[in-house]
C-alpha positions as CSV (number, residue, x, y, z in Angstrom):
1,G,-9.5,-4.9,5.0
2,D,-12.1,-6.2,7.4
3,V,-13.8,-8.9,5.3
4,L,-14.2,-12.1,7.4
5,P,-15.9,-11.7,10.7
6,E,-14.4,-14.9,12.0
7,L,-10.9,-13.6,11.5
8,I,-11.7,-10.3,13.1
9,V,-13.2,-12.0,16.2
10,L,-10.5,-14.7,16.6
11,V,-7.4,-12.9,15.5
12,G,-8.1,-9.3,14.9
13,R,-6.4,-7.2,12.2
14,V,-3.4,-8.8,10.6
15,P,-1.0,-6.0,9.4
16,V,1.5,-6.6,6.6
17,V,5.1,-5.9,7.6
18,P,7.3,-4.5,4.8
19,Y,10.1,-6.6,3.5
20,A,13.4,-6.8,5.3
21,A,16.1,-9.6,5.2
22,P,15.4,-12.7,7.3
23,G,16.9,-12.5,10.7
24,S,18.0,-8.9,10.2
25,P,17.8,-6.1,12.8
26,A,15.7,-4.2,10.3
27,L,13.1,-6.9,10.3
28,G,13.0,-6.9,14.1
29,D,12.6,-3.1,14.1
30,L,9.6,-3.4,11.8
31,V,8.0,-6.2,13.7
32,E,8.6,-5.1,17.3
33,P,6.2,-2.1,17.4
34,L,3.4,-4.3,15.9
35,V,3.6,-7.0,18.5
36,P,1.5,-5.2,21.1
37,G,-2.0,-5.0,19.9
38,H,-1.8,-7.9,17.4
39,V,-1.5,-11.7,17.5
40,A,-0.5,-12.3,13.9
41,L,1.4,-10.6,11.1
42,L,2.1,-11.1,7.5
43,L,5.7,-10.6,6.7
44,A,6.2,-9.4,3.1
45,H,8.0,-12.0,1.1
46,H,8.3,-14.3,4.1
47,G,4.8,-15.4,5.2
48,A,2.6,-15.3,8.2
49,V,3.5,-15.5,11.9
50,S,1.3,-15.8,14.9
51,W,1.7,-16.1,18.7
52,G,-0.2,-16.6,21.9
53,P,-0.1,-17.5,25.5
54,D,0.4,-21.2,24.6
55,L,1.2,-23.2,21.5
56,R,-2.4,-24.3,20.9
57,T,-3.6,-20.7,20.8
58,A,-0.8,-19.7,18.4
59,Q,-1.7,-22.7,16.2
60,L,-5.4,-21.8,16.1
61,R,-4.6,-18.3,15.2
62,M,-2.3,-19.4,12.4
63,E,-5.0,-21.8,11.1
64,S,-7.4,-18.9,11.1
65,V,-5.1,-16.7,9.1
66,E,-4.3,-19.5,6.6
67,H,-8.0,-20.2,6.2
68,A,-8.8,-16.6,5.7
69,A,-6.1,-16.3,3.0
70,R,-7.6,-19.2,1.1
71,V,-11.1,-17.8,1.3
72,L,-10.0,-14.3,0.2
73,L,-7.9,-15.7,-2.7
74,T,-10.8,-17.7,-4.0
75,A,-13.3,-14.8,-3.5
76,R,-11.0,-12.3,-5.3
77,S,-10.5,-14.7,-8.2
78,L,-14.3,-14.9,-8.5
79,G,-15.0,-11.2,-8.3
80,R,-15.1,-8.2,-6.0
81,V,-14.6,-8.6,-2.2
82,T,-16.8,-6.3,-0.1
83,P,-15.3,-5.3,3.3
84,L,-17.5,-5.0,6.4
85,T,-18.4,-1.5,7.4
86,P,-16.9,0.0,10.5
87,E,-20.3,-0.4,12.2
88,Q,-20.5,-4.1,11.3
89,V,-17.0,-4.6,12.7
90,R,-17.9,-2.8,16.0
91,A,-21.0,-5.0,16.3
92,L,-19.0,-8.2,16.3
93,P,-19.0,-10.1,19.5
94,K,-15.9,-10.1,21.7
95,L,-15.0,-13.7,22.5
96,G,-13.3,-14.1,25.9
97,G,-11.0,-11.2,25.2
98,T,-9.5,-12.8,22.2
99,T,-10.3,-10.0,19.8
100,I,-7.6,-7.4,19.2
101,D,-8.7,-3.9,18.3
102,G,-6.1,-2.3,16.1
């Protein structure tokens, strides 16, 4: 869900791709339709992947996803995580076109 404003602004929504064997056409078929409109994915039983117009942007996006995962893991272990409302998400600033609405 939409929990961390920083992740939403810098990376956008990060969908989870169902499992398929590494390097298989099936995995490609699952990933391909998600590439437009996203800049990072979580591949079930594989891990995260991000991309961008250059290596630095892709790296910053991956660091954002990894940081968010650590924060959410800690928060969930301490109790309930409350997502932002749709209104709160819509009110987030758009930073230089880096946000991805999904």
